[in-house]
Structure formats: structure tokens, C-alpha cells
N, C-alpha and C positions, 0 to 999 in steps of 0.2 A: 305432857303438851294438851292444853285442852283450849280449841277454837272456839270463838267467844258473839261475834259479829262477823259478818261480811257485808259492806256496799258494793254494789255494782251498777253501773251504764253501760250502756252500748247504743249508740245513735240508733235511730231506726228500730230497735227492739224493744229494751227499754229502758226508763230511768228508775234512778235511785232504790233497785230494789233494796229492801235492809232485812238481812236474813239474822238472826238469835240466835243462838244453837244452846240443845241442852246440852249437861254432862253427860246425858247418857245417850239416849236413842233421842232422833230428831229427824221426821219426817216431811220432805219438803214436796208437794202437789202440786203439778204446772201440766197444762195439756201440751197436746202435740208442738214440735215448734213453736213452745215457749221459753225456752232458753236455757233447760235444765241441764245437757250436758255441757253447752257454754259454762255458765253459773259456776259448776263443778271442776271443769279444767282450767279455770281461769282463778278459782280460788287455789288452784297448787300451782300455778305461774307466780299468784303474786310470790308463795311462800321461799317457793325456791327455784324460778326459774331467771333468777339474776344472779344467784350465786353456782348454778352450777352451767353455765350462757348455753341452757339447753330451755325448748320448752313446750310444752302438750300441746297448745293451740299451733296451729300452722298457718301460712302465710300472710295475710297482711291483718290478721282476725281483731290484733290488740289497736290497729288505727280507728280513732275515732270511740275508744273502752275505758273507763276509767273501775279500778278495782280498790279498796280499801278491807282488810281483813286482819282481825286482831285474837289476837291466843295471849294467854298468863300460864305462868308457872309458880312455883315456890316464890320464887324471886322477884316475879314484880308482871307486867301488864304490856305486852307489843304491838304498835298498831304498824304493819307492812302495808305502802299504797303505793301502787303502778299507775300512771295517766300513759294512754297510748302508748309510746315505746322510747318517750324520751324523759320521762322524769320517774325516778323509784327516788324513794326515803321510807324510814323510821323512825317510827316516833316511841319513845319508853316513858314509862307508868311507876315510879316506884313503889313499893307496897309499905316503908316506913313510914311511921306515923309524922314525922318530923316533915316529908317531901311527899305524902299522900295526896294524889292529883294532881301533882304537878309533873305534864306531859315535856321532854325535852324530844329533841330531835338528834337521833346518835347515830346516824348515815345518811347522805346522800349522793344521787347520781342524776346528773340533768343534762348525758349528751349518750351518745347510741353505740355507748365501750359500755359490755357488762365488768361486776367485778368480778368478777371470777379469772379477770386478766393480770391481777395482781403475779408477779413473776415468784413471790416466794411463799403460795399458798397459806396467808396467814390469816386471811381478811374476816376468820370468826375470832380470831383473837386479837385482831384493832378493831371489831365492829364491837364486841364486849368488854373490852378491856375498860370503858369507863363505867361500866355495871359491875363489871365482878361477878357477870353469873356466868359461870362455870357448865353449869347447866345446859341454857340454851346454845352458848358455844359448842361441846360436845354433840350438840343435837347436829347441827348444822353441820359440824365435821365428819360427822358418820355416817348423815345420809343425805343424798342427792337426790335430786328430783328423777333418776330412772329406780332409785331405789324406796320412793315413797309411790310408785307411781306403783312398782311389782308386788308390793307391800300391802300398802293401802289405798288400794283404790280400783276397780271394779267395772267396763263399763258396760255395758249393757249387752245380754248374748250376739244381738244382730251385728255388733260391731264391736267384737274382740280382737285384738288386735295383738302385736309383739310387744308392744306397750303397756299390754293390761295382762299380763304374765310375767311371773318371777322369774329369773334368770339366778344360775347357779353360786355365778360368784355372787353377785350384790345380796342373796340370802346366805350365802357363805360370810359376808364379812358384815352381814346384821346380826346375823346369833351369833358370832362369835366375840363381838365388841360386848361383853358383859362387864359387871362393877370393878371384875378381876385385874383388868388391864392386860392379862394372861398375853391376847393377841395382836393390842399396842406394840406390848414389847419384844412381839416374836416381828411383825411389822419393820417396828425403828432399826432390829439387827438386819433384818436381810434388807433394806433402804440402804446401808450403812458398807454389810460384807454379802460375799457373794459365795455361793456355796463351796468354790473352792478355797475359800479365806482369802481372795483376794477387793480388793476392794469395790464398791458402788459407790462411793462418793470420794470427788476427789481433795476434797476438805478432810477428810476420817485422817484425824492426828495419831492415830498408832502405825496406820499402813505406811504412813508419807514420816513416820520415825522410822521406821526400818527401813525401808528406801535411803533415806538420808545416813543411818548408818553403815548400811552398806556399801552405800559411794563413799563414806569415809575411808571405809578398809577397803578398799580398790583402790583410794586414790595411793593410801600408805603402802600399800604392796607394789605399786608402781615404784615408788620413790625410794624403797626398801631393795628391789631387782634392780635399780641406777646403781646404788650404792655397792651389791655383792658383785654388779661387772665394773663396779671403780677398785674392788676391793682384792681381784684377782692378781696372782702372781703376773712379775711380768713374763715368764717365759709360756706362760699362759696365755696369759694379752696376746704376746707377740704369735704363738700359732693362729688363737682365734683372727691376729690381724693377716695373717700369712694365708687362712683358711677363707678370712672373704676378699682377699687380694684378688687370688685365683679363681674364686666364685666371679668375683667382677669382670675378673677377664676373661673366662666364661661366659658370660653374658656378653659383654662386649663383642665378642666374636660371633656371638649368637644373634648378636644384633647388624654387626655388618652382613651377614649373612642375609638376613629378615631385609635387610635396606636392598643391597643384590634384590633378592627375590623379587621386591617392591620394584625396582625400576624396573624389572622386567617385562613385571604386568603392566605398569604403565607404556612399556612398547609396546606389548602386545594389546593395549588398549588403543592408542596411537593406530596398529595397524589394522587392527578392526574397524578403526572410523575409516581408516582409508581407505578399506574393501568395501565399506558400505558406500562411500564417494566414488570405488570403481564401479560397483555396479549399477551404480544412478547415471553415469556416465555413459556406462555400456547400453542400460537402456534408452537413453535419449540418442545416441547416437543409432539403435535399430530404429525406434521411429521415425528418425528423420530419413534413413533409408528406404524404410515402409512405405511414409511419405513419396518416397521418388517411385518406389516400382508402384505406385497406386496412381502418380499421375500420368507415368508411360501407359498404364492400361488403358486409364482414360481417354489418351489421346489413340491409341488406334482403334481404342473403340468407335469415337467420332470420326474420323479418318474413313471405318467402313460406316458409319451411318451416313457419310458423304457421298462416298461412290456408291451407296446402296439408292440412294434419295434421288441426288442430283446427276445423275449418271451427262448431262447432257453441258454438263460443266464441267468432265471430267478433263479435256484436253482443251480448257478455255486459257488464251490466250491475252499477251496483251491489246491487239489489234480488237480482239474479240470485245473486248471489254469497250477500246475506242468507238467500234461500232455501235455499240449499244445508243450512245448520244447521235450516230446518224440515226439511227431505226426510229427513234422519238421522232429527231428533225423529219424526218420524212413520213411519217406517220402524221404529225402535225398538218406536213403539206397536203397529204391523202386527206385528211381531216378539213383543211380549207377550200381545196376543190367539189369536194361532197357538199359543202355549203355554197360553194360560190354556184355548182349544178342547182341547186335547192330555192337559192335568192333567183336563179334564171328563170327557173321555172315558174316559180309564185310572180315575177314583175311581169310573163306573160298572161297567166292566166288571168292577173289583174287586170292587163292591159284589155285582152280581150272580154272581159267581162263588160269592161265600160263601153268599148264598141260598140259591144250587143247592146247594150242598155241603151245608147243612142241612137241605135238604129231601130229600134224597139220605141222609141218615144217619136222619132221621125218618123213612122209607120203610122203609130197611133195620131199622132196631132193631124196629119195629114187627112186621114177617114175623118179626124173629127171635124175637120173643116170643112173639107168636102160634104158631110152628111149637113153642116149648116148652112153653108154657101146654099148648098140644093133646095133646102127648104126655105132658104129666104129669096129666093129667085122667080121659084113659084112663083111665090104672091105679087111680086115687084113687075114679072118682064112677059112679055107673050106667050107662049106657047113656043111658039118654032125658035124664037131666039135663044128662048130655054133649053132648049133641045140641045141644040148648037153647040151655046154653054155647057150645057153640064158634061157633054162628050169631049168636050178641047180640058176640062177640070178633070174628067178622069183620068182622061191619059198623063196628064198631067201628073200627077201625083202619082199613079201607076209606074209613070218615070222615074219620079222622084225615088221611090220605093228599091225601084228593082235598082239603080244607083249606088245608092247608100248598100244596100245587099253584097253586091257587085265588089264598091270599097272595101266592106269586111273583108269577101274572100281572099281579097289581093292582100289585102295585111297581113291575113292569117297564113297565109301561104308565104310571104318575103318573112316576117316572123318566126316563122318552122322552120325556115333554111336556114337563120341566122349564120352571121359567120362566125359573131362572139361566142355561138352553141358549140359552132367546130372546133372554135378556138377552145373551149372551155372542156372539150370533152377531147380534144388531141393533149393537152395538160395532164388530165385525168392517167390518160394513159401514157404518158412520159412517169408520172408520179408513181403510179404505180408496179409500173418495170422497173422502176429506182427503187423501190421498198423491194421488190421481188431482189433483186442482183444484193442491196442490203442484209437480207435475211440470208438468202444464199452464202453469205459469207459467215454468217455464222450458224451455219446450217442449221436453218429453221425454215422449214416447208410448210406453206398453207393451200391449201384445195381451193379454197374461194378470198375473194381481195374485196369484200362486201365488209362496210366499213365497222358493222358489229362484230362480225368474226376476228376480225382484225383487232379490236379494239381490247373485248375478251379474252382473245389470245396473248396478246399481251400484257395485258395485266397479269395475267396467272405466272406470264413467262418473267416479268418482272417480280413479285413475289417471291418467285421460286431463285430465283437470282437474287433478291433480297436475303432469304433464308439464309442460301447459302453464302452468302457475302457475309455472315452475322457467324455461319457456322465456321466461317474459314479465317474468321479474326479470333473469335474464342478458341480456336487451334492453333493458332499461331502465336497467342499468350499462354497457352498453355508451353508450347512449345521454348517459348523464348524464357519461361517461367523455369524448363527444367536445369539442374545443376551439371548433368551430363554424367557420360561413362565413367569419365577421371571423377568428378566426385564422390560416383560409387565409390571406385577402388579406393578413393580416399578414405571412406570410410572405413570398409573394410579393414584397409591397414590401420588407423585407430584403431576398431577394434579389437587385431590382432595383438595390438599395441596392450591395449586394456587387458586382455589374456595373459599377457606374458607377463606383465605388472603385478596381476591377480597370480599370480601362478607365484611371483619371488616373495609377496608378502606372505603367502602361505607358509612359504617355506621359513621364512622369519620367524612369522608365529610358531610353527612346528623348533623350530630350532630353542626357542626363547623358552617354551611351554616344558623341551628334554630335560633343561639345566633346573627347573623347579624342581624342590622337594615333592611337590603333593603329584598323585597321580593320576593326571587330567588329560581326558580326549581331547580328540582334534576339534569334534563337533561340540566348540566353547560358541559361547555369545557373549555381547559386551553387559549383562546383568549375573553372569557366573563370573566375570574378571574383576564387576564393581563389587560381588559379596567377597571375594577373595582380598582384594584389597583393602576391603573393613575393617578383615581378620588380622592382615597383615600391621595396618595400624594401629589395631587393635592390641597386638602382642610388640609390638612397639613402645605403646605407651607401656605396658605394665615391665616392661623390660627397663626403660628406664629411669621408671619409679623402683625398679628394684636396685639397679643403680647406686641410684642417688642415698635409698637406705643406707645400702650397703655406705659409700663414702660417708654418710653422714658417726655411721657408728664405726666406721677408722679415724677421721678426723677427733670423733671422741674418746678411742682409745689410745690416741696419739698424748688427747689433752691430761687424761689421767689413768697414769700408771699405778699411784700405790694412793692408800686412802690417810688422812690426815685424822689426828686426836679426836679434834672437833666435828670433825664427821663422823667416827665412832660412838661420840656423845650422842648426835643426833640420833643413829638407827636403836641408840637404846632408847633414846625419849619416844620416837617411832614405833617402837616394839611394845615399850609400857602402855602407851594411848589405844593403840590396837587391841592389846590385852583388854582395856576399859573397856573398850566398843562393843568387844566381843561377847561381854558381859552382861553391856545393856541388853545387845541384841538377841543373847538367847532370852533374857527376862521379858522383852516383847513377843520372840516367837511361841514362848510359853503359854504368854496370854492369848496369842492370837489360834491359839492352838485351842488352846480354851475356849473360846470365842465361837470355830466352827466347831467345837463337840456342842455346846450351848446350840448354838443352829440348828444343827442335825437334832438333838432331844427335841427343841422346842416343834421342827417340823413335823416330827415323828407325834408328838402330843397335840397338835392342832388337826392334824389329819382323821386321829384318835377320836379326837374328840368333835370333828365333825363330822365324820359318820355318824357317831351318837347323837347329837343333835340332829342330823339328817334323816335316821331312821324313826326318831321322836317324833319330828315334825310329819312323816310318811305318815305315821301310826295315830296320830292326832285329827292329819285329815283325811284320811281313809274311814276313822268311825265318823268323824263329821259328814261326808259322801254320805256312806253306805246308812247313815241312821236319814240323812233328807232324803236318800232314794228308796229307802226304808230295803235295803240290799236287793234291789230290781240288777244291778248290775256286778256284780257278787266276780261273775268269771270276767265280763271284757276290760272293766276297769282293776287290774291289780296296781301291789306295790309297786311294780317295775311300771308305768303308766302313773302314777304320783309322782317317781323318781324321773320322771320325762317333765311332768308337769312345771317341778319344780327346778330343774336345771332350765326350763325356757325350749325345750324344744316343740318342733311344730306336729302338735295332736290335730292337727281341722281334719287329716286322713283316717285317721283313728277314731273319734271323737265328734259327733254332730255338737254343733254352735251352743245347745242345750244343755248336752252333759257337761261339754266343757268346761260352761260357765260355770254350772254348780259346782264342778272340780274346785277350779279355780278361788269360788266362794269359800269353800272348805280350808283348801291353803291359807288362805289368808285366815279364815277363823283360827287354826289352828297356830300361827306364827304369833298372834296376842298372846301366850305362854310362853316368847321368847322376852317379852315384855318387863317379866317380873326379874331375869337377872338387869336390867337395864338402868340406867338414871331419867329414862324418858318415856314416854308412851306414846304413840302415832295415832290420829283419830283412820276411823276407817269409812272411806265418801265410797259407796255402793248406788250406780247408775240403772235404774229402772229394772232391778230384781225378779218382777213379780210377769215379764212376759211370758215365758215360756211356762209355768208352775202351776199343776192344780190346786185347788184346795187343800187338798193333803200335805203336800211338800210345802204350802204355803204355812199350814199350821205348825209342821216340824222346823221350819226356817224360822218362823215363831219363838220356839222354843231356844233353837240355837241361839237366837238373837240375843232373849232375854239374858241370857246367861253370859253371853259376849258384854255387851253396852255396862256388865257389873264392871268392866276388866279396864273397859278405853271406848273412847265416845264414835256413837255411830252415823253418819247422814247418810241417810235415803234420800234419793230424789226418783217419784215416779210419774206418772201419768193418770193414774188410779187414786179415786178420795175415799177408799173400803178403807185402808188404814191408818185413818185420823187420831182412831182410840191408844194405838199402840207408843206413842208417845207424845213428846213437843213436836206438835204439827203448826205448817207454813203453808200455806195458798198463794202463788207467787201471782 
């Protein structure tokens, strides 16, 4: 296999990069972030991703990406085309002179389903059957993407992952699949037969034939056994019949006993259920009794509370209750009398003020008139006349003032000793006396009969009486809810009856259990009884089945007492057929034994050959590594370390990335020798090998590379332009 050309595009990164590879060494130069690793893995995914159902590029890398990879072999040229995740096709160009240059499509997939979903696993045969190219078919049959990544691809030292290290199983599969077909034969046989000789494939004709023959012999043996039973003599048949009848009778007796035990267990089951009901009823009665006791305790507490907080109402009788209304009515009369007195005094005060105002106005008016008159008279009349006149006026005005004052005094005296006031005061005295008598009837004593004191006392008294009435009502309701001592006695009687019923049921349970065969303690529950019932039902089914079988045999014995000549001929024919089948079965078993022996030999030979190949690979890889590192790591990189690397074990904790990278490079170089025994060759793709190499190691690497590139195609991706003269040079 020689890679010829690669065309790759990635939106936003590069467009239609065309790489043409040399058959020896090709150096591809590109700056950092130019997509070198992406192109290398795109080549691998285009060639192997679809067939393996696995890809080296992760995520959505293939979105908006196009890759076209061409390679040839001795038979022709193939072009693998992958566009995004949707399209994959393979075109082929024949090297025959008549068909040269005529490219044809031999495979196409335009859905999101991988080609590897073919159930029979022969896609490579179907793919190349039109070209009859066994070499390419064998290549894609023996090498999947994981094998190619482990044998023919090496990541840069910084990004070494498990995908960049060859695993033991893939190395074994790769180095053992040589032209001899020895390992292929071993795989085919082990796929068909297991190590113990049993079939590994349901369609294996040999094993199926052996099983078929064995089944046929079993059928013949059953038929011969029936004939042997039919061929018994009459006395032996009768003895067998008698034995079966006795056995059936014994089974019937046992069945009867087990059914009796089952009946007893069912009775116990019902008794246990009744016991549970009795316990529930007892608990309910106890709860009712407890509720009644709680009510009685609450009544006692409430009576004590009323007695402590309302002692004034302790001997309260019906007449006291009637007096409460009289107290309210009398209080209203007292209140009305006080209001009447207040109104009287207010009215009198109002009249007095009015009269005073009138007297005041009269006096002021008199003075004003006298002053005005005196002033006018002094101007209009003679002095003598004026003096006499003034004296008379003064005397008249003074008389008017004095007479008005005397009238006010008389009115005040008359109103202050009014009969209405006396009447009101008598009414007040009568009402207060009436209130005192009414209060005295209810054992209420007041020190003073002021309206405010009476009001405050009566409000407090009636509030307490209201609370007392509420408590009395609550007490009455609680007493009415009590069912009484007779009810308690009835509950106690019912509980005693339930206890008696429970004792009777326990005695019945004990009686039933003693009649059973099993030794059962009295501490049982419904779960144990159910398990015993299941056991009894199982025994009953088995006994019925045994009885039915015996009856069938007895019926058959009665029908077939002797055997006819025709049956004798049938027995002879069955024996001959059995002998023939046994001979065929013996041949098949011998063949089976031979296959097992051959598998063991092949297994041992494969193991020896694999060990030899691994030793040879370790030797070549060690030679390459120590040459490349100038024997600086002879002590740390031993043959055992190289074996671990070949088996894919994680050495990142034992070797730094630089040493591990050179070791993996040496292993891949050493694997080149395995191509000599194969019908195909794989290219070697190396990503940035110069990162952690000094000039001396690069020089040694170049010497190894010159030798390897003569045997297999090598493609190097690097960010350094110093190596353009190593081989065919391409710049991205």
C-alpha cells in the first residue's frame, strides 16, 4: 500500500490543500496551528474510520470538512472520499491496459450510518468483489483503525495518548497474520470450537450432527424401554401392577393426611385472623374506656376550677338568677335618678345664669341711661332744676337695680328649695334602698352607692357571672356526654368476653397444631402458617402427579400384557438403527477429539510463535532506541519496559514524554520488519518528531529513517523547515 495523494479542505482553516507523497520519505512543513495534525488524522479517518466505526478526530471536527485520499497497490488505484459526516465513497482505477484510466465507483454511503454496521462482517469482501483485489481485501480485514494508529502513526511528544501506543492484542494480531495463514486457521477453528470442544457457533454442522445423533439414540432408547416394559411376563407385570397399586394407596393415604393438615392450617389461619380482630376490638374498647376516664377527669378539674374562681356563685339558686334581672332594672333606675338630678342642677344653673345676665344688663343699662341723661340735662336745663332732676333719676335707677337684685335673690332661694329637687332626692333614696335590698338578696354588699362604683362593680360581677355560666354550660355538656358507670361496666364486660374468646381461640390453635406432624411452637404468626400452607400445597401437587403417573403406568400395563410378532420386528429394526447411529456418532466424536487436539496444538504453537515474535520485536526496538539515544538509558529502558510499551501499558509515570516518544518511535520502526511476512505494507505517519531531539539524536534518527524509508513509506509532519533536503518536501 502506497499513499499517492491527499486533498483536504476545512472551512475557516485551509482550502483544497493538495499533498502528493513520495514512495519513500515525504517531509511536510507547516507553521504552528496550520493544521498538520488535523491533516494526518484526516488521512487515517478517511481510510479506516468508516470501516472501523471509530475515528481519531473527536467531536464535530468533520463538520464542514472534505478529504480525498488516493493509494495504489499492484492491482490498481483507489480513491477514498469523505465529505463532512454525510458522504463517503470509494472509486477505483484499474491498471489493465484495456481499462486503464477509467475510474469507477465501487462503494457509496450517504447517510449517518457506518459501513461497519454490516451484520455478517464481510464488507471488505463485498467492497472488492467487483475488482477481485484480494490484497486490499486482506489489508482492510486484518488492519482496523486502532491497529493502524498503534503500528503506523506516532503523535508528537506533547500529545502522546493511549491511541499512540500499540496494544498487545493488536500487535499480536498484526505480526501473526502472515502469508502462511497459520493464525487465520487458528482463529477460524477457535471461533467454531471452544477449548472443551463445545461449539462456539450455533451453525456448526459437526456439533449439530453429534447432538442430532445423540437425540435420535435417546428417542430409540425410550421406545425400546417401552417395548421392554410391554415384554414382561404376566406374573412380573402383575407384581409390578400390585406394587404400583400399593404405592398409589400409600400415596393416597399420605395425600389424605396432608390434606387434613392443610385443613387444620387453614383453621389456624382463620383463628389467627380472629385473634387479630379480637386484639383490635380490645384496643378499641380500651380506647373508649380511656376516653370516658379522661372526660371524668376533665369534669372534676372543671368543677374544682369553678369552685376556686367563682365562690360567690357556689350556692346560686334560681331566685338569685331572677334577682339579676331586678339588679339590672334597679341599676337603670339609679342611673336614671342620677341623670335626673344632674339635669335639674344643670337647668337651675342655666336659669340662674340667665337671670344674672338680665340683672347685669338692667344695671348697666340704667347706668348708661343715667349718664347720658345727666349730660344732656346739664346743657338744656337750669342748674337748680338739673340738680333736683338728677337726684330723682339716681334714686330711680338705684331702686331699679336694688329691686332686680332682690328679685334674683328671691328666685334663687325659691329654686334652691324646690319641691322637685326634694322629690328627686327622695326618689334617689328609695331607688338606692331598693338596689341595696336586691343586692343583699344575692349576697352583694357595696360600701358606697356612687354611680361609678355601682357600675364598675356590677360590670365585673356580670362578667364573672358570664364566665361562670359558660363554665357551667361546658360542665353540663361534658356531664351529658358521659355515658356513665353502667357504660364502663359494659365495656369491662365486653373486654372480659373478648379475653375469654381469645383464650378459647388459643386453645383451639394449640389443639390443631398438636395434631400436625410438624413440631411447631405456639409463638407463631400468619407468615409461618402461610409458608406451611405453601409447603403442603407443593406436597399435594407432587403426590397428585405421582399418583397420576402410577395410574397411567397401571393403565398401560393392563392394556399391554404381551408383545406381538410385529412389535418384535420393530424392536429388531430399532436396534439396527441404533447401532448405525452409534457408529456414525463414534466417527463424529473421533473427529471432534481430533479438532480439540488440533486446537490445543495450534494454541501452543501460536503462543510460542507470538513469544518469539515479541522477543524479536523487543530486540529490534531496543536496538533502535539505544542507537537513537546513544545508550544513555540502558539502565532505565530495559527489555521489560519495552514489552510494557508494546502491550500498551501506561509508562507516563516511569518515562518522561520525550523518552517515551523515542521508545514508541523505535517500536514502530521495529514493526517494519513484520511487513516482510505480510502481503501488504503500511505507511508510517510521524507528527513533529524533532521537538525534543538535539542535533545528535536528529542525525541518528535520519540514519534510521533512511533505512526504514527503503522498506515502507514514511510521511513526516513538522514545523521546522530545516529538513527539506531529507526527501520529497511539501510546504503547507
